[in-house]
gemmi code that builds the backbone of each chain (N, CA, C; Angstrom):
import gemmi

chains = {
    "A": [
        ("SER", (94.494, 208.779, -46.640), (95.976, 208.262, -46.833), (94.865, 206.921, -48.082)),
        ("GLN", (96.255, 206.948, -49.252), (96.018, 205.987, -50.638), (95.026, 204.981, -49.959)),
        ("LYS", (94.130, 204.215, -50.303), (93.559, 203.076, -50.549), (92.559, 202.139, -51.466)),
        ("ILE", (92.675, 201.241, -51.667), (92.415, 200.081, -52.777), (91.536, 199.469, -52.130)),
        ("GLU", (89.977, 199.047, -52.545), (89.379, 198.484, -51.672), (88.710, 197.500, -52.361)),
        ("GLN", (88.918, 196.014, -52.518), (88.233, 195.620, -53.168), (86.878, 194.258, -52.613)),
        ("ASN", (85.649, 194.762, -52.922), (84.329, 195.004, -51.910), (84.797, 193.401, -50.996)),
        ("SER", (84.924, 192.870, -51.423), (84.835, 191.630, -49.892), (85.696, 190.610, -50.330)),
        ("GLU", (86.092, 190.206, -49.143), (87.334, 188.937, -49.622), (87.059, 188.025, -50.275)),
        ("ALA", (86.004, 187.315, -50.122), (85.494, 186.417, -50.318), (84.160, 186.033, -51.130)),
        ("LEU", (83.818, 185.678, -51.881), (82.277, 185.840, -52.612), (81.935, 184.364, -53.590)),
        ("ASN", (80.757, 183.801, -52.995), (80.581, 182.467, -53.760), (79.479, 182.672, -54.937)),
        ("ILE", (79.398, 182.049, -55.868), (78.269, 182.378, -56.812), (78.009, 180.950, -57.524)),
        ("GLN", (76.854, 181.125, -57.687), (76.038, 179.989, -58.497), (76.497, 179.918, -60.057)),
        ("GLU", (77.480, 178.778, -60.625), (77.503, 178.443, -61.936), (76.265, 178.832, -62.553)),
        ("GLY", (76.361, 179.765, -63.444), (75.837, 180.350, -64.775), (75.508, 181.851, -64.164)),
        ("LYS", (75.396, 182.018, -62.985), (75.183, 183.488, -62.930), (76.173, 184.058, -63.126)),
        ("THR", (76.096, 185.717, -62.990), (77.120, 186.834, -63.402), (77.652, 186.907, -61.856)),
        ("ALA", (79.053, 186.922, -61.946), (79.562, 187.516, -60.552), (80.479, 188.513, -61.166)),
        ("THR", (79.699, 189.518, -60.103), (80.249, 191.027, -60.182), (81.303, 191.457, -59.265)),
        ("LEU", (82.630, 192.045, -59.050), (83.352, 192.289, -57.976), (83.755, 194.029, -58.230)),
        ("THR", (84.164, 194.570, -57.210), (84.376, 195.774, -57.385), (85.538, 196.262, -56.847)),
        ("CYS", (85.949, 197.295, -57.254), (87.288, 197.977, -56.907), (87.015, 199.094, -56.690)),
        ("ASN", (86.874, 199.617, -55.344), (87.018, 201.491, -54.981), (88.162, 201.522, -54.400)),
        ("TYR", (88.365, 202.982, -54.780), (90.037, 203.368, -54.415), (90.163, 204.907, -53.668)),
        ("THR", (90.799, 205.458, -53.270), (90.888, 206.887, -53.067), (92.136, 207.231, -52.765)),
        ("ASN", (91.802, 208.554, -53.138), (93.189, 209.627, -53.178), (94.164, 209.191, -54.385)),
        ("TYR", (94.039, 208.381, -55.209), (94.513, 208.194, -56.663), (93.334, 208.509, -57.920)),
        ("SER", (95.001, 208.980, -58.875), (94.216, 209.429, -60.367), (94.608, 208.620, -60.915)),
        ("PRO", (94.254, 206.890, -60.893), (94.787, 205.614, -62.010), (94.398, 206.450, -63.705)),
        ("ALA", (95.533, 206.755, -65.060), (95.435, 206.725, -65.831), (94.788, 205.537, -66.451)),
        ("TYR", (94.509, 204.131, -65.578), (94.611, 202.874, -66.514), (94.332, 202.050, -64.755)),
        ("LEU", (92.881, 200.823, -65.007), (92.775, 200.188, -64.094), (92.975, 198.456, -65.182)),
        ("GLN", (93.551, 197.711, -64.145), (94.095, 196.793, -64.754), (92.892, 195.734, -63.688)),
        ("TRP", (93.210, 194.399, -64.167), (92.283, 193.307, -63.100), (93.309, 192.165, -63.735)),
        ("TYR", (93.542, 191.332, -62.813), (94.087, 190.342, -62.343), (93.933, 188.892, -61.708)),
        ("ARG", (93.769, 187.935, -62.497), (93.585, 186.453, -61.982), (94.656, 185.607, -61.048)),
        ("GLN", (94.314, 185.357, -60.116), (95.124, 184.423, -59.094), (95.206, 183.103, -58.891)),
        ("ASP", (95.430, 182.268, -59.794), (95.246, 180.651, -58.492), (96.042, 180.532, -57.374)),
        ("PRO", (95.640, 179.832, -56.792), (96.586, 179.473, -55.512), (97.599, 178.886, -55.107)),
        ("GLY", (98.479, 179.524, -54.775), (100.350, 179.235, -54.900), (100.394, 179.791, -56.425)),
        ("ARG", (99.789, 180.336, -57.286), (100.908, 180.819, -58.515), (100.678, 182.573, -58.581)),
        ("GLY", (101.370, 182.899, -59.652), (101.438, 184.438, -59.951), (100.243, 185.029, -60.479)),
        ("PRO", (99.742, 186.256, -60.460), (98.508, 186.597, -60.929), (98.875, 186.763, -62.272)),
        ("VAL", (97.745, 186.302, -63.428), (97.910, 186.599, -64.593), (97.318, 188.016, -65.083)),
        ("PHE", (97.124, 188.566, -66.001), (96.848, 189.555, -66.573), (95.137, 189.064, -67.020)),
        ("LEU", (94.347, 190.315, -66.538), (92.747, 189.733, -67.818), (92.707, 190.734, -68.604)),
        ("LEU", (92.476, 191.695, -68.057), (92.268, 193.156, -68.862), (92.823, 194.837, -68.297)),
        ("LEU", (92.916, 195.529, -69.110), (92.639, 196.804, -69.016), (91.859, 197.602, -69.146)),
        ("ILE", (91.613, 198.671, -68.446), (90.803, 200.030, -69.126), (91.256, 201.472, -68.554)),
        ("ARG", (91.617, 201.797, -69.767), (91.747, 203.514, -69.628), (90.502, 204.310, -68.731)),
        ("GLU", (91.313, 205.503, -68.295), (90.583, 206.502, -67.505), (89.081, 207.329, -68.404)),
        ("ASN", (89.984, 207.041, -69.565), (88.683, 207.579, -70.503), (87.724, 206.370, -71.351)),
        ("GLU", (87.767, 205.648, -70.568), (86.713, 204.089, -71.513), (85.819, 204.109, -70.679)),
        ("LYS", (84.928, 203.465, -70.739), (83.584, 203.572, -70.104), (83.424, 202.005, -69.237)),
        ("GLU", (83.649, 201.058, -70.400), (83.349, 199.757, -70.791), (84.372, 199.074, -71.324)),
        ("LYS", (84.676, 197.850, -71.129), (85.406, 197.018, -71.952), (85.224, 195.668, -71.864)),
        ("ARG", (85.040, 195.148, -72.790), (84.865, 193.362, -72.639), (85.911, 192.627, -73.426)),
        ("LYS", (85.554, 191.315, -72.819), (86.384, 190.222, -73.532), (85.686, 188.843, -72.890)),
        ("GLU", (85.491, 188.138, -74.022), (84.825, 187.401, -73.977), (83.919, 187.370, -72.604)),
        ("ARG", (83.780, 186.319, -71.946), (82.839, 186.682, -70.873), (83.017, 187.493, -69.754)),
        ("LEU", (84.305, 188.328, -70.184), (84.549, 189.115, -68.637), (84.047, 190.616, -69.675)),
        ("LYS", (83.531, 191.775, -68.557), (83.360, 193.256, -68.871), (83.827, 194.052, -67.330)),
        ("VAL", (84.929, 195.013, -68.011), (85.181, 195.839, -67.047), (84.682, 196.913, -67.068)),
        ("THR", (84.112, 197.889, -65.911), (83.531, 199.574, -66.019), (84.450, 200.199, -65.318)),
        ("PHE", (84.613, 201.412, -65.466), (85.368, 202.105, -64.904), (84.784, 203.431, -64.769)),
        ("ASP", (84.512, 204.026, -63.373), (84.051, 205.208, -63.410), (85.237, 206.011, -62.918)),
        ("THR", (85.684, 207.331, -63.225), (86.357, 207.882, -62.396), (85.649, 209.283, -61.275)),
        ("THR", (84.745, 208.911, -61.677), (83.898, 210.038, -60.743), (83.460, 209.682, -59.491)),
        ("LEU", (82.784, 208.254, -59.388), (82.769, 207.051, -58.197), (84.005, 206.656, -57.917)),
        ("LYS", (84.978, 206.349, -58.406), (86.261, 205.851, -57.920), (86.321, 204.548, -57.953)),
        ("GLN", (85.698, 203.724, -58.786), (85.173, 202.695, -59.060), (85.143, 201.879, -60.054)),
        ("SER", (85.688, 200.565, -60.015), (85.735, 199.330, -60.997), (84.887, 198.381, -61.117)),
        ("LEU", (83.930, 198.035, -62.033), (83.752, 196.915, -61.501), (84.192, 195.970, -62.880)),
        ("PHE", (84.041, 194.278, -62.117), (84.343, 193.236, -63.146), (83.400, 192.514, -62.966)),
        ("HIS", (83.066, 191.951, -64.208), (81.868, 191.052, -64.157), (82.404, 189.726, -65.000)),
        ("ILE", (82.000, 188.840, -64.380), (82.399, 187.604, -65.191), (80.719, 186.702, -65.585)),
        ("THR", (80.173, 187.101, -66.851), (78.938, 186.156, -66.992), (79.289, 184.812, -67.032)),
        ("ALA", (78.017, 183.907, -67.139), (77.573, 182.763, -67.230), (78.825, 182.013, -66.455)),
        ("SER", (79.378, 182.322, -65.235), (80.641, 181.715, -64.714), (80.274, 180.260, -64.469)),
        ("GLN", (81.996, 179.580, -64.778), (81.629, 178.313, -64.473), (82.501, 178.304, -63.172)),
        ("PRO", (82.891, 176.755, -62.433), (83.748, 176.853, -61.878), (85.231, 176.786, -62.066)),
        ("ALA", (85.517, 176.589, -63.490), (87.183, 176.699, -63.451), (87.276, 178.703, -63.265)),
        ("ASP", (86.274, 179.109, -63.253), (86.678, 181.024, -63.015), (86.833, 180.990, -61.411)),
        ("SER", (86.993, 179.684, -60.683), (87.189, 180.373, -59.209), (88.670, 180.817, -59.095)),
        ("ALA", (89.044, 182.079, -58.533), (90.263, 182.067, -58.135), (90.160, 183.474, -57.631)),
        ("THR", (90.975, 183.834, -57.057), (91.038, 185.176, -56.392), (91.355, 186.341, -57.600)),
        ("TYR", (90.941, 187.361, -57.642), (90.699, 188.319, -58.677), (91.660, 189.651, -57.969)),
        ("LEU", (92.334, 190.579, -58.657), (93.425, 191.543, -57.603), (92.667, 192.338, -59.363)),
        ("CYS", (92.389, 193.684, -58.604), (92.377, 194.876, -59.252), (93.620, 195.826, -58.661)),
        ("ALA", (94.362, 196.160, -59.851), (95.399, 196.925, -60.017), (95.335, 198.427, -60.797)),
        ("LEU", (95.968, 199.585, -59.892), (95.580, 201.087, -60.513), (97.047, 201.390, -61.092)),
        ("ASP", (97.514, 201.991, -62.524), (98.610, 202.374, -63.009), (97.967, 203.560, -62.764)),
        ("MET", (99.750, 204.548, -62.657), (98.808, 206.156, -62.550), (100.029, 206.370, -63.942)),
        ("SER", (99.065, 207.570, -63.851), (99.459, 208.503, -65.271), (100.847, 209.244, -64.624)),
        ("THR", (101.007, 209.293, -63.725), (102.363, 210.116, -63.160), (103.286, 209.542, -62.321)),
        ("GLY", (104.998, 209.578, -61.908), (105.331, 208.470, -60.813), (106.192, 207.816, -61.485)),
        ("ALA", (106.379, 207.214, -60.696), (107.232, 205.346, -60.395), (106.184, 204.752, -61.305)),
        ("ASN", (106.911, 204.152, -62.467), (105.681, 202.895, -63.336), (105.892, 201.408, -62.899)),
        ("ASN", (104.808, 201.725, -61.871), (104.490, 200.146, -60.732), (103.156, 201.108, -60.679)),
        ("LEU", (102.342, 199.486, -60.227), (101.189, 198.924, -59.942), (100.902, 198.973, -58.727)),
        ("PHE", (99.539, 199.842, -58.085), (99.388, 199.360, -57.130), (97.886, 198.375, -56.871)),
        ("PHE", (98.016, 197.229, -56.462), (97.214, 196.244, -56.838), (96.440, 196.562, -54.881)),
        ("GLY", (94.716, 195.855, -55.247), (94.084, 195.747, -54.346), (94.513, 194.470, -53.547)),
        ("THR", (93.569, 194.473, -52.491), (93.696, 192.870, -51.706), (93.122, 191.861, -52.526)),
        ("GLY", (92.434, 191.716, -53.166), (91.898, 190.701, -54.207), (90.420, 190.087, -53.426)),
        ("THR", (89.383, 189.548, -54.417), (88.750, 188.684, -53.714), (88.423, 187.664, -54.437)),
        ("ARG", (87.987, 186.146, -53.413), (88.532, 185.477, -53.974), (87.350, 184.441, -53.942)),
        ("LEU", (86.891, 184.628, -55.461), (85.334, 184.169, -56.260), (85.643, 182.524, -56.324)),
        ("THR", (84.412, 182.126, -55.979), (84.158, 180.139, -55.457), (82.663, 180.466, -56.531)),
        ("VAL", (83.005, 179.565, -57.441), (81.758, 179.305, -58.645), (81.509, 177.744, -57.956)),
        ("ILE", (79.984, 177.726, -57.194), (79.457, 176.399, -56.940), (78.737, 176.015, -58.210)),
        ("PRO", (79.190, 174.718, -58.534), (77.905, 173.955, -59.767), (77.207, 174.041, -58.867)),
    ],
    "B": [
        ("ASP", (106.673, 180.884, -75.699), (105.573, 181.514, -74.460), (106.490, 182.637, -73.776)),
        ("VAL", (105.563, 183.688, -73.191), (106.552, 184.752, -72.503), (106.709, 184.011, -71.709)),
        ("LYS", (107.896, 184.389, -70.491), (107.930, 183.861, -69.650), (108.847, 185.080, -68.492)),
        ("VAL", (108.420, 184.982, -67.061), (109.252, 185.147, -66.226), (109.301, 184.060, -64.584)),
        ("THR", (111.041, 183.700, -64.548), (111.237, 182.651, -63.800), (112.218, 182.876, -62.821)),
        ("GLN", (111.166, 182.396, -61.271), (111.740, 182.771, -60.130), (112.184, 181.475, -59.848)),
        ("SER", (113.544, 181.311, -59.322), (114.257, 180.521, -59.305), (113.954, 179.373, -58.055)),
        ("SER", (113.169, 179.810, -56.974), (112.640, 178.643, -56.441), (111.140, 178.726, -56.157)),
        ("ARG", (110.106, 177.464, -55.922), (108.907, 177.590, -55.383), (108.626, 177.839, -54.039)),
        ("TYR", (109.695, 176.678, -53.800), (109.517, 176.975, -51.979), (110.951, 176.778, -51.433)),
        ("LEU", (111.100, 178.028, -50.294), (112.433, 178.010, -49.476), (112.252, 177.878, -48.294)),
        ("VAL", (112.991, 177.357, -47.377), (113.097, 177.606, -45.898), (114.292, 177.700, -45.645)),
        ("LYS", (114.151, 178.983, -45.072), (115.802, 179.206, -44.582), (116.005, 180.010, -42.528)),
        ("ARG", (116.924, 180.231, -42.215), (117.328, 179.830, -40.932), (116.715, 181.657, -40.576)),
        ("THR", (116.920, 181.983, -39.126), (116.866, 183.472, -39.337), (118.063, 183.903, -38.998)),
        ("GLY", (118.778, 185.075, -40.004), (120.066, 185.545, -39.624), (120.549, 185.271, -41.411)),
        ("GLU", (120.365, 184.165, -41.953), (120.744, 183.953, -43.678), (120.440, 184.967, -44.276)),
        ("LYS", (121.627, 185.035, -45.191), (121.109, 185.836, -46.134), (120.294, 185.176, -47.418)),
        ("VAL", (119.741, 185.474, -47.699), (119.357, 185.120, -48.870), (118.975, 185.697, -50.059)),
        ("PHE", (118.904, 184.939, -51.147), (118.719, 185.335, -52.658), (117.694, 185.149, -53.303)),
        ("LEU", (117.091, 185.250, -53.896), (115.968, 185.108, -54.534), (116.062, 185.820, -56.053)),
        ("GLU", (116.020, 184.411, -56.710), (116.676, 185.407, -58.278), (115.261, 185.212, -58.833)),
        ("CYS", (115.167, 186.174, -60.246), (114.213, 186.428, -61.161), (114.840, 186.603, -62.850)),
        ("VAL", (113.883, 185.713, -63.263), (115.035, 185.820, -65.179), (113.352, 185.868, -66.095)),
        ("GLN", (113.775, 187.014, -67.265), (112.743, 186.737, -67.808), (113.037, 186.918, -69.367)),
        ("ASP", (112.225, 186.014, -70.552), (112.880, 186.614, -71.680), (111.914, 187.366, -72.600)),
        ("MET", (111.934, 188.493, -72.015), (110.751, 189.674, -73.014), (111.450, 190.579, -73.245)),
        ("ASP", (112.968, 190.433, -72.767), (113.388, 191.761, -72.734), (112.833, 193.301, -72.338)),
        ("HIS", (112.251, 192.649, -71.540), (111.357, 194.170, -70.581), (112.925, 194.920, -69.932)),
        ("GLU", (112.019, 196.469, -69.985), (113.055, 196.896, -69.034), (112.608, 197.148, -67.563)),
        ("ASN", (111.545, 196.718, -67.339), (111.006, 196.930, -65.923), (111.076, 195.799, -65.265)),
        ("MET", (111.631, 196.019, -64.016), (111.122, 194.340, -63.569), (110.872, 194.847, -61.775)),
        ("PHE", (109.826, 194.272, -60.796), (109.943, 194.349, -59.658), (110.079, 193.203, -58.917)),
        ("TRP", (109.747, 193.630, -57.879), (109.298, 192.611, -56.564), (108.721, 192.833, -55.359)),
        ("TYR", (107.641, 191.459, -55.724), (106.703, 192.089, -54.427), (106.552, 190.919, -53.476)),
        ("ARG", (105.924, 192.012, -52.665), (105.478, 190.440, -51.351), (103.795, 189.987, -51.210)),
        ("GLN", (103.621, 188.867, -50.962), (102.085, 189.130, -51.014), (101.807, 187.752, -49.561)),
        ("ASP", (101.097, 188.637, -48.730), (100.800, 188.278, -47.332), (99.062, 188.359, -46.917)),
        ("PRO", (98.480, 187.783, -46.865), (97.005, 187.516, -46.487), (96.653, 189.003, -45.789)),
        ("GLY", (95.426, 189.386, -46.217), (95.004, 190.364, -45.734), (95.845, 191.410, -46.185)),
        ("LEU", (97.059, 191.366, -47.110), (97.690, 192.412, -47.156), (97.671, 192.838, -48.923)),
        ("GLY", (97.714, 192.374, -49.929), (97.336, 191.975, -50.907), (99.349, 192.109, -51.545)),
        ("LEU", (99.260, 192.684, -52.437), (100.697, 192.780, -53.083), (101.347, 194.241, -52.380)),
        ("ARG", (102.737, 194.054, -52.356), (103.680, 194.839, -51.872), (104.732, 195.535, -52.486)),
        ("LEU", (104.567, 196.458, -53.099), (106.234, 196.892, -53.680), (107.212, 196.930, -53.030)),
        ("ILE", (108.497, 195.995, -52.869), (109.740, 196.275, -52.391), (110.383, 197.322, -53.099)),
        ("TYR", (110.458, 196.392, -54.664), (112.052, 197.295, -54.816), (111.384, 196.742, -56.641)),
        ("PHE", (111.568, 197.960, -57.494), (111.123, 197.678, -58.978), (112.697, 198.569, -59.603)),
        ("SER", (113.172, 198.071, -60.715), (114.096, 198.616, -61.352), (113.951, 199.184, -62.743)),
        ("TYR", (114.223, 199.858, -63.419), (113.592, 200.235, -65.311), (114.794, 200.141, -66.084)),
        ("ASP", (115.920, 199.653, -65.470), (116.921, 199.610, -66.360), (117.973, 199.054, -65.848)),
        ("VAL", (119.275, 198.309, -66.172), (120.235, 197.803, -65.883), (120.712, 198.610, -64.563)),
        ("LYS", (121.250, 198.385, -63.489), (122.372, 198.941, -62.301), (121.196, 200.030, -61.805)),
        ("MET", (119.817, 200.152, -62.465), (119.098, 200.812, -61.589), (117.924, 200.362, -60.607)),
        ("LYS", (117.665, 201.038, -59.804), (116.899, 200.444, -58.632), (115.856, 202.066, -58.009)),
        ("GLU", (114.590, 201.744, -57.576), (114.143, 202.819, -56.635), (113.323, 201.555, -55.610)),
        ("LYS", (113.123, 202.281, -54.599), (112.854, 201.794, -53.494), (110.992, 201.516, -53.773)),
        ("GLY", (110.145, 200.712, -53.208), (109.434, 200.885, -53.088), (108.306, 200.716, -51.749)),
        ("ASP", (107.588, 200.614, -51.425), (106.767, 200.879, -50.445), (107.491, 200.174, -49.420)),
        ("ILE", (107.998, 198.869, -49.193), (108.421, 198.474, -47.881), (109.709, 198.085, -48.035)),
        ("PRO", (110.650, 198.430, -48.469), (112.071, 197.916, -48.716), (113.093, 198.044, -47.445)),
        ("GLU", (112.632, 198.124, -46.916), (113.304, 197.603, -45.407), (113.728, 196.200, -44.977)),
        ("GLY", (115.467, 196.526, -45.364), (115.675, 194.210, -45.047), (115.328, 193.970, -46.379)),
        ("TYR", (115.903, 194.405, -47.154), (115.713, 194.283, -48.640), (116.751, 195.023, -49.419)),
        ("SER", (117.293, 194.229, -50.349), (117.765, 195.171, -51.233), (117.783, 194.201, -52.264)),
        ("VAL", (118.657, 195.032, -53.788), (117.878, 194.088, -54.928), (118.978, 194.461, -56.072)),
        ("SER", (119.637, 193.870, -56.934), (120.662, 193.690, -58.087), (119.908, 193.304, -59.131)),
        ("ARG", (120.735, 194.176, -60.147), (120.281, 194.385, -61.599), (121.359, 194.189, -62.566)),
        ("GLU", (122.569, 193.724, -62.243), (123.457, 193.712, -63.331), (123.359, 193.527, -64.462)),
        ("LYS", (122.244, 192.996, -65.715), (121.750, 192.008, -66.860), (120.209, 192.699, -66.836)),
        ("LYS", (120.053, 192.984, -67.720), (118.748, 193.206, -68.371), (117.576, 192.556, -67.979)),
        ("GLU", (118.370, 190.785, -68.299), (116.960, 189.676, -68.163), (116.696, 190.085, -66.545)),
        ("ARG", (118.057, 189.985, -65.867), (118.109, 189.458, -64.333), (117.711, 190.300, -63.187)),
        ("PHE", (117.043, 190.168, -62.121), (116.708, 190.955, -60.849), (116.496, 190.220, -59.511)),
        ("SER", (117.642, 190.195, -58.902), (117.849, 189.240, -57.973), (116.899, 190.457, -56.356)),
        ("LEU", (116.789, 189.144, -55.353), (116.359, 189.965, -54.235), (117.146, 189.184, -53.686)),
        ("ILE", (117.880, 190.531, -52.270), (118.425, 189.861, -51.531), (117.838, 190.003, -50.046)),
        ("LEU", (117.298, 189.215, -48.932), (117.308, 189.202, -47.312), (118.625, 189.420, -46.913)),
        ("GLU", (119.222, 190.526, -46.536), (120.731, 190.701, -45.954), (120.785, 189.702, -44.180)),
        ("SER", (119.623, 189.319, -44.018), (119.419, 188.916, -42.367), (118.237, 188.218, -42.177)),
        ("ALA", (118.062, 187.673, -42.781), (116.145, 186.627, -43.075), (115.831, 186.822, -41.528)),
        ("SER", (114.440, 187.198, -41.550), (113.707, 187.434, -39.688), (112.349, 186.331, -40.171)),
        ("THR", (111.964, 186.532, -39.185), (110.744, 185.333, -39.239), (109.310, 186.231, -40.327)),
        ("ASN", (109.704, 187.347, -39.788), (108.199, 188.390, -40.169), (109.353, 188.680, -41.577)),
        ("GLN", (109.467, 188.012, -42.393), (109.723, 187.966, -43.602), (109.366, 186.843, -44.589)),
        ("THR", (108.486, 185.875, -43.743), (108.096, 185.181, -44.004), (106.606, 185.092, -44.955)),
        ("SER", (106.820, 184.764, -45.980), (105.909, 185.496, -47.434), (105.858, 184.698, -48.785)),
        ("MET", (104.836, 184.941, -49.573), (105.137, 184.908, -50.977), (105.689, 185.899, -51.474)),
        ("TYR", (106.751, 185.916, -52.039), (107.258, 186.792, -53.487), (107.264, 186.461, -54.542)),
        ("LEU", (107.022, 187.842, -55.406), (106.947, 187.528, -56.538), (107.083, 188.591, -57.138)),
        ("CYS", (107.708, 188.237, -58.789), (108.699, 188.563, -59.365), (108.269, 189.685, -60.765)),
        ("ALA", (108.253, 190.123, -61.367), (107.211, 191.195, -62.274), (108.369, 191.829, -63.111)),
        ("SER", (107.728, 191.404, -64.581), (108.294, 192.433, -65.734), (107.282, 192.818, -66.412)),
        ("SER", (107.273, 194.176, -67.103), (106.664, 194.901, -68.056), (107.403, 195.513, -68.857)),
        ("LEU", (106.783, 196.428, -69.624), (107.517, 197.015, -70.984), (107.533, 198.659, -69.840)),
        ("PRO", (108.242, 199.484, -70.905), (108.295, 200.894, -69.825), (106.882, 201.764, -69.862)),
        ("SER", (106.523, 201.933, -71.287), (105.574, 202.085, -71.154), (104.006, 202.209, -70.374)),
        ("ARG", (102.970, 203.272, -70.849), (101.903, 203.226, -69.821), (101.129, 202.169, -70.042)),
        ("GLY", (100.217, 201.659, -69.091), (99.251, 201.297, -69.259), (99.370, 199.642, -69.942)),
        ("THR", (100.259, 199.549, -70.120), (100.881, 197.786, -69.850), (101.135, 196.938, -69.225)),
        ("GLU", (100.665, 195.433, -69.431), (100.304, 194.537, -68.462), (101.630, 194.348, -67.752)),
        ("ALA", (101.478, 193.750, -66.927), (102.759, 193.230, -65.950), (102.728, 191.831, -66.162)),
        ("PHE", (104.097, 190.868, -65.972), (104.212, 189.333, -66.592), (104.637, 188.908, -64.831)),
        ("PHE", (103.960, 187.887, -64.341), (104.382, 187.398, -62.960), (105.191, 186.147, -63.562)),
        ("GLY", (106.033, 185.847, -62.537), (106.689, 184.641, -62.473), (106.154, 183.621, -60.828)),
        ("GLN", (105.839, 182.715, -61.348), (105.190, 181.494, -60.770), (104.785, 182.062, -58.257)),
        ("GLY", (106.179, 182.516, -58.109), (106.388, 182.945, -57.138), (106.885, 181.944, -56.098)),
        ("THR", (107.850, 182.345, -54.876), (108.699, 182.276, -54.184), (107.884, 181.850, -52.818)),
        ("ARG", (107.653, 181.023, -52.157), (106.910, 180.940, -50.913), (108.380, 180.312, -49.884)),
        ("LEU", (108.450, 181.615, -49.267), (109.600, 181.783, -48.538), (109.297, 181.362, -46.973)),
        ("THR", (110.095, 180.621, -46.407), (109.389, 180.659, -44.572), (111.442, 180.567, -44.388)),
        ("VAL", (110.953, 182.113, -43.166), (112.429, 182.196, -42.263), (112.046, 180.822, -40.798)),
        ("VAL", (112.555, 180.754, -40.646), (112.465, 179.335, -38.889), (113.568, 179.917, -38.012)),
    ],
}
model = gemmi.Model(1)
for chain_id, residues in chains.items():
    chain = gemmi.Chain(chain_id)
    for i, (resn, *xyz) in enumerate(residues, 1):
        res = gemmi.Residue()
        res.name, res.seqid = resn, gemmi.SeqId(i, " ")
        for name, pos in zip(("N", "CA", "C"), xyz):
            atom = gemmi.Atom()
            atom.name, atom.element = name, gemmi.Element(name[0])
            atom.pos, atom.b_iso = gemmi.Position(*pos), 0.0
            res.add_atom(atom)
        chain.add_residue(res)
    model.add_chain(chain)
structure = gemmi.Structure()
structure.add_model(model)
structure.setup_entities()
């Protein structure tokens, strides 16, 4: 069956450290993978997109990697800050079929001052 | 500033009531989506629409219907609300091309009593 798993439901990290979140999937072949941030009681907000032929993408303190052989994406936040505390969702965007996103369950990140 | 607006942030309805959730976007997007989000289950697609009057079932359409009479508006209808439809409902829109981000509304927290 198809599955998208994000490494843990919750992750606590000390301010200033690098947070690493994992997104693993099975039985999918996404053309793109997206990462979103969601604050409590709010809708998700897009952060980054990476294509299947890209290994790595950066945006300010954010870095995403995409390994289609391992079927895994890693999402890094360097020099983490308390304001980075939120739930982070990965989403798979397929190359065929209906145009919609398949979301993971999310990882709730807490950055401790 | 681009926007997806959902008509209500919080809603309390009784079992058996017909419930309408409205979503409006101002970005002239062809695609619109309705998701529900529950703890541990992530975002699950209920219905999506890729054009006016067009709709496609998502993963969990049972108990729901949708309407898209105008490009900017996508309505989710609970024909006869039940307690297991208590959830956070999220509307989103996007361009029709692959590899584009989805824009989400702020969400509607629906409680069915």
